[in-house]
MARVEXSE-689789 format. One record per residue: x, y, z of N, C-alpha, C, O in turn. Coordinates in Angstrom, 1 decimal, decimal comma. Example, Ala and Ser with C-alpha at 12.3 -4.5 7.8 and 13.67 -1.06 7.14 Angstrom:
2
{atom {13,2; -5,7; 7,8}; {12,3; -4,5; 7,8}; {13,2; -3,3; 7,8}; {14,2; -3,3; 8,5}} {atom {12,8; -2,2; 7,1}; {13,7; -1,1; 7,1}; {12,9; 0,0; 7,9}; {13,4; 1,1; 8,0}} 
***
This chain:
109
{atom {25,9; -28,9; 0,8}; {26,6; -29,7; 1,5}; {26,2; -30,3; 2,9}; {26,3; -31,4; 3,5}} {atom {25,7; -28,9; 3,3}; {25,1; -29,1; 4,8}; {23,2; -28,8; 4,5}; {22,6; -27,9; 3,9}} {atom {22,7; -30,0; 5,1}; {21,3; -29,8; 5,4}; {20,9; -29,3; 6,6}; {21,6; -29,0; 7,6}} {atom {19,5; -29,1; 6,4}; {18,7; -28,3; 7,9}; {18,8; -29,2; 9,0}; {18,8; -28,7; 10,2}} {atom {18,8; -30,5; 8,9}; {19,2; -31,7; 9,6}; {20,4; -31,3; 10,6}; {20,4; -31,2; 11,9}} {atom {21,4; -31,1; 10,0}; {23,5; -31,7; 10,8}; {23,6; -30,2; 10,8}; {24,7; -29,9; 11,2}} {atom {22,6; -28,5; 10,6}; {22,7; -27,3; 11,2}; {23,1; -27,0; 12,6}; {23,4; -28,1; 13,2}} {atom {23,2; -25,9; 13,5}; {23,7; -26,1; 14,6}; {21,9; -25,9; 15,1}; {21,0; -25,9; 14,2}} {atom {21,5; -25,8; 16,5}; {20,1; -25,7; 17,2}; {19,8; -24,0; 17,5}; {18,8; -23,4; 17,6}} {atom {21,2; -23,7; 17,6}; {20,6; -22,2; 17,7}; {20,1; -20,9; 17,0}; {19,3; -20,0; 17,1}} {atom {21,6; -22,0; 15,5}; {21,6; -20,8; 14,0}; {19,6; -21,6; 13,1}; {18,9; -21,0; 12,3}} {atom {19,4; -22,4; 13,4}; {18,3; -23,3; 13,1}; {17,6; -22,4; 14,0}; {16,8; -21,8; 13,3}} {atom {17,5; -22,1; 15,2}; {16,4; -20,9; 15,9}; {16,5; -19,7; 15,3}; {15,5; -19,1; 15,0}} {atom {17,5; -19,1; 15,1}; {17,4; -18,1; 14,0}; {17,0; -18,0; 13,0}; {16,8; -17,0; 12,3}} {atom {17,0; -18,8; 12,8}; {17,0; -18,5; 10,3}; {14,8; -18,7; 11,1}; {13,9; -18,1; 10,5}} {atom {14,7; -19,1; 11,9}; {13,7; -20,1; 11,8}; {12,5; -18,5; 12,3}; {11,3; -18,3; 12,1}} {atom {13,6; -17,7; 13,1}; {12,8; -16,8; 13,6}; {12,5; -15,8; 12,8}; {11,5; -15,2; 13,0}} {atom {13,2; -15,5; 12,0}; {13,7; -14,6; 11,0}; {12,7; -15,0; 9,6}; {12,6; -14,2; 8,7}} {atom {12,2; -16,1; 9,7}; {11,6; -16,3; 8,6}; {10,7; -16,3; 9,2}; {10,1; -17,4; 9,0}} {atom {9,8; -15,4; 10,4}; {8,3; -14,9; 10,6}; {8,3; -14,1; 9,7}; {9,3; -13,7; 9,1}} {atom {6,9; -13,7; 9,6}; {7,0; -12,2; 8,9}; {7,1; -11,0; 9,5}; {7,9; -10,1; 9,1}} {atom {6,0; -10,8; 11,0}; {6,8; -9,7; 11,6}; {8,5; -9,6; 12,2}; {9,1; -8,6; 12,5}} {atom {8,8; -10,5; 12,2}; {10,1; -10,4; 12,7}; {10,4; -9,5; 11,0}; {11,5; -8,8; 11,2}} {atom {10,1; -9,4; 10,2}; {10,3; -9,2; 9,1}; {9,6; -7,7; 8,9}; {10,2; -6,6; 8,7}} {atom {8,5; -7,9; 8,9}; {8,6; -6,5; 9,4}; {9,2; -5,4; 10,2}; {9,4; -4,2; 10,0}} {atom {9,5; -6,3; 11,4}; {10,0; -5,1; 12,3}; {11,0; -4,5; 12,2}; {11,1; -3,2; 12,4}} {atom {12,2; -5,4; 11,9}; {13,6; -5,2; 11,0}; {13,6; -4,6; 9,3}; {14,5; -4,5; 8,4}} {atom {12,1; -4,2; 9,2}; {11,9; -3,4; 7,8}; {12,2; -1,8; 8,6}; {13,2; -1,1; 8,6}} {atom {10,9; -1,7; 9,3}; {10,8; -0,6; 10,6}; {11,8; 0,0; 10,3}; {12,0; 0,9; 9,5}} {atom {12,8; -0,9; 11,6}; {14,6; -0,5; 11,9}; {15,0; 0,0; 11,6}; {15,5; 1,0; 12,2}} {atom {15,0; -0,4; 9,7}; {15,5; 0,3; 8,6}; {15,1; 1,7; 7,5}; {15,6; 2,3; 6,6}} {atom {13,8; 1,6; 8,3}; {13,7; 3,0; 7,8}; {13,5; 4,5; 8,4}; {13,5; 5,6; 8,1}} {atom {13,4; 3,4; 10,2}; {14,2; 4,4; 11,0}; {15,2; 4,8; 11,1}; {15,7; 5,8; 11,6}} {atom {16,0; 3,5; 10,2}; {17,9; 4,4; 10,4}; {17,8; 5,3; 9,4}; {18,1; 6,5; 9,7}} {atom {17,2; 4,6; 7,7}; {17,1; 6,0; 7,1}; {16,7; 7,2; 7,1}; {17,4; 8,1; 6,6}} {atom {15,1; 7,5; 8,0}; {15,3; 9,0; 8,2}; {16,2; 9,3; 9,1}; {16,6; 10,4; 9,0}} {atom {16,6; 8,6; 10,1}; {17,3; 9,6; 10,6}; {18,6; 10,2; 10,2}; {18,7; 11,4; 10,5}} {atom {19,6; 9,4; 9,5}; {20,4; 9,5; 8,4}; {19,9; 10,2; 7,7}; {21,0; 10,8; 7,4}} {atom {18,7; 10,9; 6,7}; {18,7; 12,0; 6,2}; {18,2; 13,1; 6,7}; {18,1; 14,1; 6,0}} {atom {17,8; 13,3; 8,3}; {17,4; 14,3; 9,2}; {18,5; 14,9; 9,9}; {18,4; 16,1; 10,3}} {atom {19,9; 14,0; 10,3}; {20,8; 14,6; 10,3}; {21,5; 15,3; 9,7}; {22,0; 16,3; 10,2}} {atom {21,7; 15,0; 8,0}; {22,3; 15,5; 7,0}; {21,5; 16,6; 7,0}; {22,0; 17,6; 7,1}} {atom {20,6; 16,5; 6,8}; {19,7; 18,2; 6,5}; {20,1; 19,3; 7,5}; {20,5; 19,4; 8,6}} {atom {19,6; 19,9; 6,7}; {19,1; 21,1; 7,9}; {19,0; 22,2; 8,4}; {19,0; 23,4; 8,2}} {atom {18,7; 20,7; 10,0}; {17,7; 21,0; 10,9}; {17,8; 20,9; 11,9}; {18,3; 20,0; 12,5}} {atom {17,2; 21,9; 12,5}; {18,0; 22,6; 14,1}; {17,7; 21,4; 15,2}; {18,2; 21,6; 16,3}} {atom {16,5; 20,1; 15,0}; {16,5; 18,9; 15,5}; {17,3; 17,7; 14,7}; {16,9; 16,5; 14,9}} {atom {18,0; 17,8; 14,3}; {18,8; 15,9; 13,2}; {19,3; 15,8; 14,7}; {19,3; 14,7; 15,1}} {atom {19,8; 16,8; 15,6}; {21,3; 15,8; 16,2}; {20,0; 14,7; 17,1}; {20,3; 13,7; 17,8}} {atom {19,2; 15,0; 17,1}; {17,9; 14,0; 17,8}; {17,5; 12,7; 17,3}; {17,0; 11,8; 18,0}} {atom {17,8; 12,7; 16,2}; {16,8; 12,0; 15,1}; {18,0; 10,6; 15,1}; {18,3; 9,9; 14,1}} {atom {18,5; 10,3; 16,2}; {19,5; 8,6; 16,8}; {18,7; 8,1; 17,8}; {18,7; 7,0; 18,3}} {atom {17,9; 9,2; 18,1}; {17,7; 8,8; 19,4}; {16,1; 8,1; 19,1}; {15,6; 7,6; 20,1}} {atom {15,6; 8,0; 18,3}; {14,1; 7,1; 17,6}; {14,7; 5,9; 17,5}; {14,6; 5,1; 18,5}} {atom {15,7; 5,4; 16,3}; {15,7; 3,9; 16,2}; {16,8; 3,5; 17,5}; {16,9; 2,3; 17,4}} {atom {17,3; 3,8; 18,1}; {18,5; 4,0; 19,4}; {16,5; 3,3; 20,4}; {16,2; 2,1; 20,6}} {atom {16,1; 4,0; 20,6}; {14,6; 3,2; 20,8}; {13,7; 2,3; 21,0}; {13,2; 1,7; 21,9}} {atom {13,6; 2,5; 19,5}; {12,6; 0,9; 19,1}; {13,6; -0,3; 18,7}; {13,1; -1,2; 18,1}} {atom {14,7; -0,3; 19,0}; {16,0; -1,7; 18,8}; {16,4; -1,5; 20,6}; {17,6; -1,8; 20,8}} {atom {15,8; -1,1; 21,5}; {16,4; -1,1; 23,0}; {15,4; -2,7; 23,7}; {14,5; -3,3; 23,2}} {atom {15,9; -2,8; 24,7}; {17,7; -2,3; 25,3}; {18,5; -3,1; 25,1}; {19,1; -3,5; 26,1}} {atom {19,1; -4,0; 23,2}; {19,8; -3,9; 23,8}; {20,4; -2,6; 23,2}; {21,2; -2,0; 23,9}} {atom {20,1; -2,1; 22,1}; {20,8; -0,9; 22,0}; {21,8; -0,3; 22,6}; {23,0; 0,0; 22,3}} {atom {20,8; 0,1; 24,1}; {20,7; 0,7; 24,9}; {22,1; 0,8; 25,5}; {22,9; 1,8; 25,6}} {atom {22,5; -0,9; 26,1}; {23,3; -1,9; 26,8}; {24,2; -1,4; 25,4}; {24,4; -0,2; 25,7}} {atom {24,7; -1,7; 24,3}; {25,4; -1,4; 23,3}; {25,8; -0,3; 23,3}; {26,9; -0,1; 22,8}} {atom {25,2; 0,9; 23,8}; {25,8; 2,5; 24,1}; {27,4; 2,3; 23,8}; {28,0; 2,6; 22,8}} {atom {27,8; 1,6; 25,4}; {28,3; 1,5; 26,2}; {29,8; 1,3; 25,3}; {30,9; 1,4; 25,8}} {atom {29,6; 1,0; 23,9}; {31,2; 0,8; 22,9}; {31,8; 2,5; 23,3}; {31,4; 3,4; 23,9}} {atom {32,9; 2,1; 22,3}; {34,1; 3,0; 21,9}; {33,3; 4,0; 21,5}; {32,2; 3,5; 21,0}} {atom {33,4; 5,5; 21,5}; {33,1; 7,0; 21,0}; {33,4; 6,8; 19,7}; {34,4; 7,2; 19,3}} {atom {32,2; 6,1; 18,6}; {32,3; 6,4; 17,2}; {30,8; 6,8; 16,6}; {29,7; 6,6; 17,2}} {atom {30,9; 7,3; 15,2}; {29,5; 7,0; 14,9}; {29,4; 6,1; 13,7}; {29,0; 6,4; 12,6}} {atom {29,8; 4,8; 14,3}; {29,7; 3,7; 13,6}; {29,1; 3,2; 14,4}; {27,9; 3,0; 14,1}} {atom {29,6; 2,6; 16,2}; {29,0; 2,4; 17,3}; {27,3; 2,3; 17,4}; {26,5; 1,4; 17,5}} {atom {27,0; 3,7; 17,2}; {25,5; 4,0; 16,8}; {25,0; 2,7; 15,8}; {24,5; 1,8; 16,5}} {atom {25,0; 2,5; 14,5}; {24,9; 1,5; 13,5}; {25,2; 0,3; 14,5}; {24,2; 0,1; 15,2}} {atom {26,2; -0,5; 14,6}; {26,1; -1,8; 15,1}; {25,2; -2,0; 16,9}; {24,7; -2,9; 17,4}} {atom {25,3; -0,6; 17,4}; {24,0; -1,5; 18,5}; {22,4; -1,2; 18,0}; {21,3; -1,5; 18,6}} {atom {22,7; -0,3; 16,6}; {21,1; -0,1; 16,2}; {20,6; -1,7; 15,5}; {19,5; -2,2; 15,4}} {atom {21,9; -2,4; 15,0}; {21,6; -3,3; 13,8}; {21,3; -4,8; 15,0}; {20,4; -5,6; 14,8}} {atom {22,3; -4,7; 16,1}; {22,5; -5,9; 17,3}; {21,3; -5,3; 17,5}; {20,4; -6,0; 16,9}} {atom {20,8; -4,5; 18,1}; {19,7; -4,8; 19,3}; {18,3; -4,6; 18,2}; {17,2; -4,7; 18,8}} {atom {18,2; -4,4; 16,8}; {16,8; -4,9; 16,3}; {17,5; -6,7; 15,5}; {16,8; -7,2; 14,6}} {atom {18,0; -7,0; 15,7}; {18,1; -8,4; 15,0}; {17,5; -9,4; 15,9}; {16,9; -10,4; 15,6}} {atom {18,1; -8,7; 17,6}; {18,4; -9,6; 19,2}; {16,2; -9,6; 19,3}; {15,4; -10,5; 19,6}} {atom {16,2; -7,8; 18,9}; {14,4; -8,1; 19,0}; {13,2; -9,2; 18,1}; {12,1; -9,8; 18,4}} {atom {14,3; -8,9; 16,8}; {13,9; -9,1; 15,7}; {13,3; -11,2; 16,0}; {12,2; -11,6; 16,0}} {atom {14,6; -11,8; 16,1}; {14,6; -12,9; 17,0}; {13,7; -13,3; 18,0}; {12,9; -14,2; 18,1}} {atom {13,9; -12,4; 18,8}; {12,4; -12,7; 19,9}; {11,3; -12,6; 19,6}; {10,5; -13,1; 20,3}} {atom {10,8; -12,0; 18,4}; {9,7; -11,2; 17,5}; {9,4; -12,8; 17,2}; {8,8; -13,5; 17,9}} {atom {10,1; -13,4; 15,8}; {9,6; -14,0; 15,7}; {9,7; -15,9; 16,6}; {9,2; -17,0; 16,2}} {atom {10,3; -15,8; 17,7}; {10,6; -17,3; 18,1}; {9,2; -17,1; 19,1}; {8,6; -18,2; 19,2}} {atom {8,6; -16,1; 19,7}; {6,9; -15,5; 19,6}; {6,4; -15,8; 19,6}; {5,8; -16,6; 20,4}} {atom {6,1; -15,1; 17,8}; {5,2; -15,7; 17,3}; {5,5; -17,2; 17,0}; {4,4; -17,7; 16,9}} {atom {6,0; -17,8; 16,9}; {6,0; -18,9; 15,9}; {5,2; -19,7; 17,7}; {4,1; -20,1; 18,0}} {atom {6,0; -19,7; 18,3}; {5,3; -20,0; 19,6}; {4,0; -20,2; 20,4}; {3,8; -21,0; 21,3}} {atom {3,2; -18,9; 19,5}; {1,8; -18,5; 19,5}; {1,1; -19,1; 18,9}; {0,0; -19,4; 19,3}} {atom {1,6; -19,4; 17,6}; {0,6; -19,7; 16,3}; {1,1; -21,7; 16,5}; {0,6; -22,4; 15,6}} {atom {1,8; -22,3; 17,3}; {2,0; -23,6; 17,5}; {1,2; -24,0; 18,4}; {0,6; -25,1; 18,2}} {atom {1,1; -23,3; 19,3}; {0,2; -23,5; 20,6}; {-1,4; -23,2; 19,9}; {-2,2; -24,1; 20,1}} {atom {-1,4; -22,8; 19,6}; {-2,4; -22,6; 18,9}; {-3,5; -23,9; 18,1}; {-4,6; -24,2; 18,3}} {atom {-2,4; -24,3; 17,2}; {-2,3; -26,1; 16,2}; {-3,3; -26,7; 17,1}; {-4,5; -26,8; 16,6}} {atom {-3,1; -27,1; 18,3}; {-3,1; -28,8; 18,6}; {-3,6; -28,5; 19,4}; {-3,4; -29,4; 20,3}} {atom {-4,6; -27,2; 19,9}; {-6,1; -27,1; 20,7}; {-6,9; -27,4; 19,7}; {-6,9; -27,1; 18,5}} {atom {-8,1; -28,4; 20,8}; {-9,4; -28,6; 20,2}; {-10,1; -28,1; 21,3}; {-10,0; -28,5; 22,4}} {atom {-11,2; -27,0; 20,7}; {-12,7; -26,7; 21,4}; {-12,9; -28,0; 22,4}; {-12,5; -29,2; 22,3}} {atom {-13,6; -27,3; 23,5}; {-14,1; -28,7; 24,7}; {-15,8; -27,7; 24,8}; {-16,3; -26,7; 25,2}} {atom {-16,0; -28,3; 24,5}; {-18,1; -28,3; 24,8}; {-18,2; -28,9; 24,6}; {-19,4; -29,3; 24,6}} 
***
C-alpha cells in the first residue's frame, strides 16, 4: 500500500542505514556476544557473572545509559538491543555518507 516515497524520512534513513553491510556485521557480532554471554553465564563457570559486561561495552554508550532501567534481567537485554540498534544505525549512516562522498569527487592534476 505504501511506497518508499511516502515513508517517514527517519524510518527511511534507519532502513537505509541498516541495509549497509557494516551495520549488519556489527549487529551479528553483538548477537553472537549476547549468545556467548548467556551460555557462559548459564554454565558452571566462576567468571560467568561478568560475561554480560562484554556485550554491554560493545554496545556502549546507549547500553550504559539504559542500565538505569528497573532491576530485572530482561532490562539488560533491552539495553544491549537498543544500544546495538543505535550504534548500527550510526555505523550504516557513516558508511553511507563516506561512500557517497567518494563517488562525486574527481582527481585533480
